C-alpha positions in Angstrom: -15.2 4.6 -10.6 -15.9 5.5 -7.0 -12.3 6.5 -6.2 -11.5 10.2 -5.8 -8.1 10.7 -7.4 -6.2 13.9 -7.7 -2.9 14.8 -9.3 0.6 15.3 -8.0 1.2 17.1 -4.8 3.7 16.9 -2.0 3.1 14.5 0.9 2.7 17.2 3.6 0.0 18.9 1.5 -1.8 15.6 0.7 -2.2 14.6 4.3 -3.2 18.0 5.8 -6.7 19.0 4.8 -6.2 22.7 5.7 -3.0 23.1 3.7 -4.6 21.1 0.9 -7.5 23.5 0.5 -5.2 26.6 0.8 -2.7 25.4 -1.8 -5.1 23.4 -4.1 -8.6 25.0 -3.8 -9.5 23.1 -7.0 -8.6 19.7 -5.4 -11.3 17.0 -5.5 -10.5 15.7 -2.0 -13.1 17.6 -0.2 -13.8 15.3 2.8 -10.3 15.3 4.3 -6.8 14.3 3.5 -5.6 11.7 1.1 -5.5 8.1 2.4 -3.3 6.6 -0.3 0.0 8.1 -1.3 1.9 7.0 -4.5 5.7 7.2 -4.1 8.2 7.5 -6.9 10.3 4.5 -5.8 10.6 1.7 -3.2 13.0 3.6 -1.0 10.8 6.6 -0.6 7.7 4.4 -0.2 9.4 2.5 2.6 10.4 5.7 4.4 6.9 7.1 3.9 4.9 4.2 5.2 7.1 3.7 8.2 6.9 7.4 9.2 3.1 7.5 8.7 2.7 4.4 10.9 4.8 5.9 13.7 3.4 9.4 13.5 -0.2 8.4 13.0 -0.2 5.4 15.4 -1.4 3.1 12.6 -0.7 -0.5 11.9 1.4 -0.6 8.7 1.1 -3.6 6.5 3.5 -4.1 3.7 5.3 -3.6 1.5 3.2 -5.1 -1.3 4.6 -4.7 -4.7 2.0 -4.3 -7.5 2.1 -3.8 -11.2 3.9 -7.1 -12.0 2.4 -10.4 -13.3 1.6 -11.3 -9.7 1.5 -9.3 -6.5 4.4 -9.8 -4.2 3.9 -9.8 -0.4 7.0 -9.0 1.7 7.3 -9.5 5.5 9.9 -7.4 7.3 12.5 -9.3 9.4 11.0 -7.9 12.6 7.4 -8.6 11.7 5.1 -9.3 14.7 2.2 -11.7 14.8 -0.4 -9.1 13.7 1.7 -8.1 10.7 2.1 -11.7 9.7 -1.6 -12.4 10.0 -2.5 -9.2 8.1 -0.1 -9.9 5.3 -1.3 -13.5 5.1 -4.9 -12.3 4.8 -4.0 -9.9 2.0 -2.1 -12.6 0.2 -5.1 -15.0 0.4 -7.5 -12.2 -0.9 -5.1 -11.5 -3.8 -4.9 -15.3 -4.5 -8.7 -15.6 -4.5 -9.2 -12.6 -6.7 -6.6 -13.9 -9.2 -8.0 -17.4 -8.9 -4.6 -18.7 -8.1 -6.1 -21.5 -6.0 -7.5 -23.0 -9.2 -4.2 -22.9 -11.1 -1.9 -25.9 -11.4 1.4 -25.6 -9.6 4.3 -25.2 -12.1 7.3 -23.0 -12.6 5.3 -19.9 -13.1 3.1 -20.5 -10.1 5.6 -21.5 -7.5 6.0 -19.3 -4.5 9.4 -18.2 -3.1 10.1 -17.1 0.4 13.1 -14.9 0.9 14.6 -14.0 4.3 
């Protein structure tokens, strides 16, 4: 309920507060630019988060696939120690939230690592 969510807009508009207010004066994001972008597919999301991390100097963690029965946490082949620790932390938090630590291991609860 505390999230401020607005509709479709192009990424350059969403991340630039000045352009956002010029093009979408009715927008509910009044205190700055968007901090979450929803992409139409995995390829565009991958391009987007890697560019944002490089241009913004941020640490990118992901990808995390959501919307399935269980969240899926993926490590890139060139992941460094910080990325591994960050992803492990997120995986543990997801596990705790879903109470996976209380579930018996079986076919539906096995974890698979893919290189």
